[in-house]
C-alpha positions in Angstrom: -10.2 111.3 -10.7 -9.0 108.4 -12.6 -5.8 108.0 -15.3 -6.1 106.1 -18.4 -4.0 105.1 -21.2 -6.5 106.0 -24.6 -5.7 106.2 -28.4 -4.6 104.1 -31.2 -1.0 104.1 -32.2 0.0 106.3 -35.4 3.2 105.5 -37.2 3.8 109.7 -37.8 2.0 113.0 -37.1 -0.8 113.6 -39.2 -4.0 115.5 -40.0 -7.5 114.6 -38.0 -10.3 114.2 -40.8 -13.4 114.4 -40.3 -14.5 110.5 -39.9 -12.6 110.6 -37.0 -14.3 113.1 -35.7 -17.7 111.8 -35.8 -17.9 110.1 -32.3 -19.9 110.9 -29.0 -18.2 113.9 -28.1 -17.1 111.6 -24.7 -14.8 109.5 -27.2 -12.8 112.1 -28.4 -12.4 114.5 -25.8 -9.8 111.9 -24.2 -8.2 110.6 -27.9 -7.7 114.2 -28.6 -5.5 114.5 -25.4 -1.6 114.6 -27.3 -3.0 115.8 -30.7 -2.2 119.1 -32.4 -4.2 122.5 -32.8 -2.6 124.0 -35.8 -3.5 127.4 -36.4 -3.0 129.1 -40.2 -2.9 133.0 -40.1 -3.9 135.0 -43.2 -0.2 135.5 -44.1 0.0 132.0 -44.0 2.5 131.1 -40.9 1.5 128.4 -38.9 1.0 127.7 -34.8 0.9 125.1 -33.2 0.5 123.8 -29.9 -0.4 120.2 -28.1 -4.0 120.1 -26.8 -3.3 119.1 -22.7 -7.1 119.9 -21.5 -11.0 119.3 -22.9 -14.2 119.2 -22.1 -17.0 116.9 -23.1 -20.3 118.5 -24.3 -23.0 115.6 -25.7 -26.7 115.3 -26.2 -28.6 115.4 -23.0 -26.1 116.9 -21.8 -27.8 120.7 -19.1 -24.7 122.5 -19.4 -24.5 122.3 -23.3 -25.5 125.4 -25.7 -27.9 123.6 -28.0 -29.6 121.5 -24.7 -32.7 122.6 -24.9 -33.0 124.0 -28.7 -31.2 125.2 -31.9 -30.1 129.0 -32.2 -28.5 130.8 -34.3 -26.4 130.7 -32.2 -25.5 127.4 -31.0 -26.8 125.9 -34.6 -22.8 125.0 -35.8 -23.3 122.6 -33.1 -25.6 120.9 -35.1 -22.9 120.2 -38.1 -21.4 116.8 -38.6 -17.9 116.4 -37.4 -14.9 118.4 -38.3 -16.1 122.0 -37.9 -14.6 124.8 -35.3 -17.8 125.9 -32.9 -16.4 129.5 -31.7 -18.5 131.5 -29.3 -18.1 134.4 -27.4 -18.2 134.2 -22.9 -18.0 137.5 -20.7 -18.3 139.4 -24.2 -14.6 139.3 -24.3 -13.2 135.7 -24.2 -13.8 133.3 -27.5 -14.0 129.5 -27.1 -12.9 126.9 -29.7 -14.8 124.0 -30.1 -14.1 121.1 -32.1 -17.9 119.8 -33.6 -18.1 116.2 -33.5 -21.0 112.8 -34.6 -23.3 113.0 -37.1 -25.4 115.8 -38.5 -28.2 117.0 -36.2 -26.7 115.9 -33.3 -25.5 119.2 -30.9 -21.7 117.4 -30.0 -18.6 119.3 -29.5 -14.9 119.2 -27.2 -14.0 122.2 -25.9 -10.8 122.8 -26.1 -9.0 124.0 -22.9 -5.3 124.6 -22.9 -2.8 124.4 -25.3 1.2 123.6 -24.5 2.4 125.8 -27.6 5.1 124.6 -29.6 6.7 128.0 -30.7 5.6 131.4 -29.4 3.9 133.9 -31.2 4.9 137.6 -31.3 2.3 138.9 -30.8 2.0 137.6 -27.1 2.3 140.1 -24.6 6.2 139.8 -23.5 5.8 139.8 -19.4 2.9 136.7 -20.4 5.9 135.2 -22.6 8.4 135.0 -19.6 6.2 131.8 -18.3 5.3 130.1 -21.7 3.6 127.1 -20.4 0.5 129.8 -19.1 0.2 131.8 -22.4 -2.3 129.3 -23.6 -4.0 127.5 -20.7 -7.7 128.6 -20.3 -9.9 128.3 -23.5 -10.1 132.5 -23.6 -5.8 132.4 -23.1 -5.5 129.5 -26.6 -7.8 132.1 -28.6 -6.3 135.2 -28.0 -2.9 133.5 -28.4 -3.7 131.7 -31.5 -6.3 135.1 -33.1 -9.0 132.8 -32.6 -12.3 134.8 -32.4 -16.2 134.7 -34.1 -15.0 135.2 -37.5 -13.2 131.1 -37.8 -17.1 129.8 -36.3 -17.6 127.2 -38.9 -14.2 126.5 -39.9 -13.9 123.4 -41.7 -10.8 121.4 -40.0 -8.7 120.5 -42.9 -5.4 121.2 -43.9 -5.0 124.6 -45.7 -7.8 126.0 -43.7 -7.5 128.7 -40.9 -7.7 125.5 -38.2 -7.2 121.9 -38.1 -5.6 118.6 -36.3 -3.0 116.6 -36.1 -3.0 112.7 -34.9 -0.4 111.9 -32.0 3.4 112.5 -32.3 5.4 109.2 -32.4 7.3 110.5 -28.9 4.0 111.5 -27.3 2.4 107.4 -28.3 5.9 105.8 -26.9 5.7 108.0 -23.7 2.4 106.4 -23.7 3.3 103.1 -24.4 5.5 102.9 -21.1 3.2 104.6 -19.2 5.4 107.8 -18.5 2.5 109.8 -19.4 -1.1 109.8 -18.1 -4.4 110.7 -18.3 -6.5 112.7 -16.1 -10.4 112.4 -15.8 -12.4 113.8 -13.5 -15.6 116.7 -13.5 -15.9 119.9 -16.0 -15.2 123.7 -14.4 -17.2 126.7 -14.2 -20.8 125.3 -14.4 -23.5 125.2 -12.3 -25.6 122.6 -14.5 -24.4 118.8 -15.5 -21.2 120.0 -12.7 -21.2 115.4 -11.9 -20.4 114.4 -15.4 -16.6 113.6 -15.6 -16.1 114.6 -18.9 -12.8 116.4 -18.1 -9.8 115.1 -19.4 -5.8 117.2 -19.1 -2.3 115.4 -19.4 -1.5 114.6 -15.9 1.2 117.4 -14.7 1.9 119.1 -16.8 2.0 123.2 -16.7 0.0 124.0 -19.6 -3.4 122.9 -17.7 -5.9 125.6 -16.4 -6.3 126.0 -13.1 -8.9 124.7 -11.2 
């Protein structure tokens, strides 16, 4: 494992535009740590969570859904960076990915865990007793933010159902002072591409998923 400091400082949180996401997934994934995922519900209420764990998936990666060919399920990965790719696993858990890179290049970042800013009212009261664990995993965060297949292909822009915001000044300052570190290691739960160190998470953060 290794730790690193990353990202370009910004003066205030602002929406992440599609150009910022049009880079390889292995570049975007660590840069997303500390950024915010914003979920706008149909009634216009907004819920936010800080991204604390990501995984990258790129072309020629045997663990990537589009490794062999383009299909109806994975076709969203071939879009230009800046849209959501949502899929279902085990018939019950949804996973949210951020499509990256250029059009025709299958590349995405799996959002693995969030530290919630506020607790949505529909979260089970027993689960809410441990707020750091409510979105501590890709399936958990989708359940917490009501993300499902209907959001597959969502354009990641403000006033849509999903968008991203850059790191806050407080987070940036913590990095500058080296009070926070980022851990890079191998991905979780795979049978192929297991040696690729394409997982990043915020060190000592209670919302990171269990390995």
